[in-house]
BADREN-396755 format. One line per field, with one value per residue (C-alpha): residue number from 1; residue in one letter; x, y, z. Coordinates in Angstrom, 2 decimals. Each point is the difference from the previous one (the first is absolute). Example, Ala and Ser with C-alpha at 12.3 -4.5 7.8 and 13.67 -1.06 7.14 Angstrom:
% BADREN-396755
mimi (1  2) $
dodren (A  S) $
u (12.30  1.37) $
v (-4.50  3.44) $
w (7.80  -0.66) $
END
This chain:
% BADREN-396755
mimi (1  2  3  4  5  6  7  8  9  10  11  12  13  14  15  16  17  18  19  20  21  22  23  24  25  26  27  28  29  30  31  32  33  34  35  36  37  38  39  40  41  42  43  44  45  46  47  48  49  50  51  52  53  54  55  56  57  58  59  60  61  62  63  64  65  66  67  68  69  70  71  72  73  74  75  76  77  78  79  80  81  82  83  84  85  86  87  88  89  90  91  92  93  94  95  96  97  98  99  100  101  102  103  104  105  106  107  108  109  110  111  112  113  114  115  116  117  118  119  120  121  122  123  124  125  126  127  128  129  130  131  132  133  134  135  136  137  138  139  140  141  142  143  144  145  146  147  148  149  150  151  152  153  154  155  156  157  158  159  160  161  162  163  164  165  166  167  168  169  170  171  172  173  174  175  176  177  178  179  180  181  182  183  184  185  186  187  188  189  190  191  192  193  194  195  196  197  198  199  200  201  202  203  204  205  206  207  208  209  210  211  212  213  214  215  216  217  218  219  220  221  222  223  224  225  226  227  228  229  230  231  232  233  234  235  236  237  238  239  240  241  242  243  244  245  246  247  248  249  250  251  252  253  254  255  256  257  258  259  260  261  262  263  264  265  266  267  268) $
dodren (M  K  L  L  R  R  T  A  A  A  F  L  I  A  V  F  I  A  A  L  F  A  G  V  L  V  P  V  P  Y  A  K  Q  F  R  D  S  P  N  A  M  P  S  R  I  H  L  L  G  T  D  E  L  G  R  D  L  F  S  R  L  L  Y  G  S  R  I  S  L  L  L  A  P  A  A  S  L  L  A  T  I  I  A  A  L  V  G  G  V  A  G  Y  A  G  G  W  L  E  R  I  A  L  G  G  T  D  L  A  M  S  L  P  W  L  F  L  L  L  A  A  R  A  V  L  P  L  N  L  S  P  A  A  S  L  L  I  T  F  A  L  L  G  F  F  G  W  A  A  S  A  R  V  I  C  A  G  A  R  G  L  R  D  S  D  F  V  L  Q  A  K  A  C  G  C  S  S  R  R  V  L  L  Q  Q  V  L  P  N  L  R  P  A  L  F  A  Q  F  L  I  S  I  P  V  F  I  L  T  E  A  N  L  G  I  L  G  L  G  V  S  E  P  L  P  S  W  G  G  L  L  R  G  L  E  N  W  S  A  V  Q  A  N  P  A  R  L  A  P  L  L  L  L  L  V  V  V  S  C  F  Q  L  V  L  R  Q  E  D  F  A  P) $
u (-13.17  2.62  -2.04  -1.17  3.83  0.39  -2.39  1.45  3.44  -1.28  -1.70  2.83  2.33  -2.74  0.05  3.56  0.32  -2.78  1.66  3.39  -1.26  -2.30  1.76  -1.56  -3.15  -1.15  -1.56  1.39  2.68  -0.73  0.54  -2.13  -2.91  -3.06  -1.09  -3.29  -1.03  0.91  -2.04  -0.96  -1.96  1.63  0.17  1.59  2.98  -0.08  -0.81  -0.20  -1.04  2.36  0.91  -0.51  2.40  -0.68  2.50  -0.86  -0.36  0.46  3.51  0.89  -1.34  2.58  2.52  -0.58  0.19  3.39  1.40  -1.74  0.89  3.56  1.46  -1.95  2.32  2.93  -0.67  -0.67  3.65  1.52  -1.63  0.92  4.09  -0.13  -1.99  2.74  2.94  -1.38  -1.65  2.64  2.97  -1.85  -0.92  3.33  2.08  -2.39  0.62  -0.02  -0.66  -2.92  -1.60  0.63  -1.64  -2.68  -1.02  0.41  -2.44  -2.24  -0.01  -0.57  -2.67  -1.84  0.16  -3.32  2.34  -2.98  0.00  3.89  -0.27  -2.75  2.06  3.44  -1.81  -1.58  3.30  0.88  -0.70  -3.63  1.14  2.58  -0.19  -2.15  3.21  1.65  -3.14  -0.51  3.43  -0.24  -3.26  1.37  3.38  -1.94  -1.84  2.86  2.04  -2.98  -1.18  2.85  -0.43  -2.49  2.31  3.36  -1.64  -0.83  3.54  1.71  -1.56  0.72  3.71  0.08  -1.11  2.68  3.00  0.65  -0.63  2.43  1.04  0.42  2.35  1.51  0.82  1.37  2.44  1.44  0.78  -2.62  -0.76  -3.12  -0.91  0.43  -1.90  -3.00  0.13  0.63  -1.37  -2.97  -1.28  -0.30  -1.95  -2.43  -1.46  -3.39  -0.70  1.44  -2.28  -2.83  0.19  0.33  -2.83  -2.30  1.25  -1.41  -3.64  0.78  1.96  -2.93  -2.33  2.09  0.60  -3.52  -0.33  2.70  -1.52  -3.65  1.51  1.80  3.38  0.66  1.14  -0.71  -1.99  -0.20  1.59  -3.12  0.30  -2.80  0.31  -0.45  -2.59  -1.86  -0.16  -2.79  -1.95  -0.27  -2.84  -2.83  -2.22  2.39  0.09  -3.82  -0.25  2.80  0.33  3.05  1.88  0.33  2.06  3.25  -1.39  -1.72  3.43  2.22  -2.08  -0.06  3.56  1.11  -2.75  1.85  3.49  -1.71  -1.23  3.20  2.29  -1.42  1.94  0.16  1.87  2.98  -0.11  3.11) $
v (-10.04  2.09  3.07  -0.33  0.16  2.90  1.85  -0.78  1.23  2.96  0.95  -0.62  2.04  2.98  -0.20  0.23  2.87  1.68  -0.69  1.09  3.47  0.68  3.25  1.01  -1.62  1.12  3.73  0.14  -1.71  -2.98  1.80  3.06  0.49  1.85  0.84  1.32  -2.94  -3.45  -3.03  1.60  -1.82  -0.73  3.08  1.82  1.43  -3.21  -2.90  -2.39  2.36  0.54  -1.76  1.07  2.22  1.74  -1.47  -0.88  -3.65  -0.26  1.49  -2.35  -3.04  0.71  0.86  -3.13  -1.90  1.28  -1.19  -3.65  -0.42  1.28  -1.12  -3.69  -1.01  1.50  -2.14  -2.79  0.84  -0.31  -3.18  -1.68  1.07  -1.57  -3.20  -0.10  0.32  -2.59  -2.47  0.37  -0.59  -3.00  -1.58  0.07  -0.95  -2.63  -2.13  0.90  3.67  -0.55  -1.91  2.87  2.61  -2.25  -0.53  3.46  1.10  -2.98  1.60  3.64  -1.07  -1.82  2.86  2.64  2.94  2.18  -0.18  0.39  3.05  1.57  -0.91  1.36  3.19  0.39  0.32  2.67  3.41  1.11  3.65  -0.60  2.26  -0.86  -0.49  -2.26  -1.98  -0.56  -1.62  -2.01  -1.26  -1.22  -1.36  -2.09  -1.31  -1.08  -1.40  -2.00  -1.06  -1.95  -3.66  -1.15  1.43  -1.43  -3.51  0.30  1.53  -2.50  -2.74  1.36  0.83  -3.88  -0.82  1.86  -1.23  -2.95  1.50  -0.17  3.73  -0.09  -3.03  1.49  3.39  -2.29  -1.79  3.32  0.84  2.55  0.56  -0.90  3.61  0.75  -2.99  1.19  3.45  -0.44  -3.20  -1.44  3.54  1.56  -3.30  0.72  3.08  -1.62  -1.10  2.75  2.50  -2.23  0.00  3.87  0.50  -2.77  1.77  3.77  -0.60  -1.84  3.23  2.13  -2.11  -0.04  3.45  0.56  -2.26  2.06  3.10  -1.09  -0.65  3.46  -1.57  0.90  3.29  2.50  3.50  1.93  -2.38  -1.61  -3.63  -2.54  -1.26  3.28  0.66  -3.10  1.08  2.80  -2.75  -0.73  3.12  -1.77  2.75  1.99  -2.53  -0.18  3.89  -0.35  -3.26  1.28  -0.36  -3.83  1.13  -1.41  -3.37  -0.41  1.20  -2.18  -3.13  0.80  0.27  -3.06  -2.01  1.59  -1.46  -3.53  0.18  1.26  -2.12  -3.58  -2.95  -2.02  3.11  -0.65  -4.02  -1.71) $
w (-19.67  -1.87  -0.51  4.18  0.90  -2.49  1.74  2.96  -0.93  -1.26  2.94  2.16  -2.25  0.12  3.91  -0.11  -2.24  2.17  3.06  -1.38  -1.13  3.00  0.20  -3.49  0.13  3.76  0.50  3.67  2.11  1.82  3.48  -0.61  2.32  -1.30  3.78  -1.04  -2.05  2.19  -1.06  -3.39  -2.51  -3.48  -2.23  -2.70  2.31  2.05  -2.19  2.53  3.10  2.53  3.51  3.29  0.13  -3.34  -2.07  -3.45  -0.39  -3.74  0.41  3.20  -1.98  -3.12  2.27  2.01  -3.12  -0.71  3.61  -0.09  -3.96  0.09  3.28  0.10  -3.06  2.09  2.70  -2.40  -1.59  3.38  0.92  -3.29  0.36  3.55  -1.59  -2.68  2.32  2.43  -2.66  -2.38  2.52  1.56  -3.34  -1.45  2.96  1.20  2.81  3.72  -1.57  -1.70  2.69  2.38  -2.17  -0.91  3.42  0.64  -2.85  1.19  3.49  -1.45  -2.18  3.11  1.89  -0.36  -1.50  -0.25  3.67  0.34  -2.28  2.46  3.15  -1.92  -0.61  2.96  2.03  -1.92  1.16  -1.15  -0.50  -2.92  -3.03  -2.94  -2.02  2.66  0.76  -4.09  -0.59  3.08  -0.79  -3.49  1.50  2.24  -2.68  -1.96  2.79  0.94  -3.53  -1.23  0.99  -2.23  -3.06  1.32  -0.18  -3.66  -0.49  1.75  -1.96  -3.33  1.05  1.35  -3.76  -1.24  2.07  -2.02  -3.29  -2.63  -0.21  3.46  -0.01  -2.78  1.77  2.95  -2.13  -1.34  3.46  0.88  3.56  1.72  0.67  -3.74  -1.07  2.18  -1.06  -3.73  -1.06  2.69  1.25  -3.82  -0.90  2.76  -1.17  -1.72  3.54  1.81  -2.01  0.49  3.69  -0.35  -1.69  2.26  3.37  -1.12  0.72  3.03  1.39  -1.19  2.00  2.90  0.09  0.04  3.18  1.74  -1.21  1.16  3.77  0.11  -0.45  -3.28  -1.95  2.67  -0.59  -1.85  -3.21  -1.33  -0.80  -0.86  3.08  1.82  -2.21  0.99  3.52  -0.82  -0.76  3.76  0.06  -1.56  0.33  -2.07  -2.48  -0.19  -0.25  -2.79  -1.89  -1.75  3.11  -1.67  -2.76  1.54  0.94  -3.46  -1.31  2.18  -0.98  -4.02  0.12  1.66  -2.18  -3.08  1.56  0.47  -3.79  -1.45  1.85  -0.35  1.63  -3.43  -1.35  2.35  -0.17  -1.60) $
END
């Protein structure tokens, strides 16, 4: 099992490095069109062929991996910060504030947040610039994905509320705000780090769902979700099976995350 996890971790690192240095590894820009060779088959110049607009699929795959793999952690970081603030304050304060916060997280978790994401993204203009659509997509992921993590952080803060070092800090005259920021939250770092890591594959899959529906990162920027939309043209996929590369890479990356982030590793 350790060998399998190490292999999965090595593969993830390799994909991250390839995505980070996409500009060095790919022969052409992701948006360049080869108008004389649309839907081309794989070749020495185009390793995965081209799409219907003549754009190099290998180039778009690497740049799309960069967007999905680098900005999903950004969305996870935003969600974890919100969860730390909501869950940490609620668990430390207790009483009516904790009940309201837990009620809010229960409500947020009970709602079909994928449909909320679709609704929130759909009300925005469709002619957003690619950069704006990129930021808005992952900001929405972060703002809608904090609830489950907040419950975990709230439980951890509740357990620290009556601990010896917290009581000693209060006895020394430290304010509640200082105790929360300097004593409680630093001791919740393992839980926060675990929630951050666990959220990354969730946000990768969510972005892919939005991209398939045309509500994710807009063209010409590539992302895994946008590349998966190309699978709608099944005749083109049958002619060039290399078009399945984004789907296969997405499945392997998410599976590797699940292997690396085993639940028992974060158990107390």
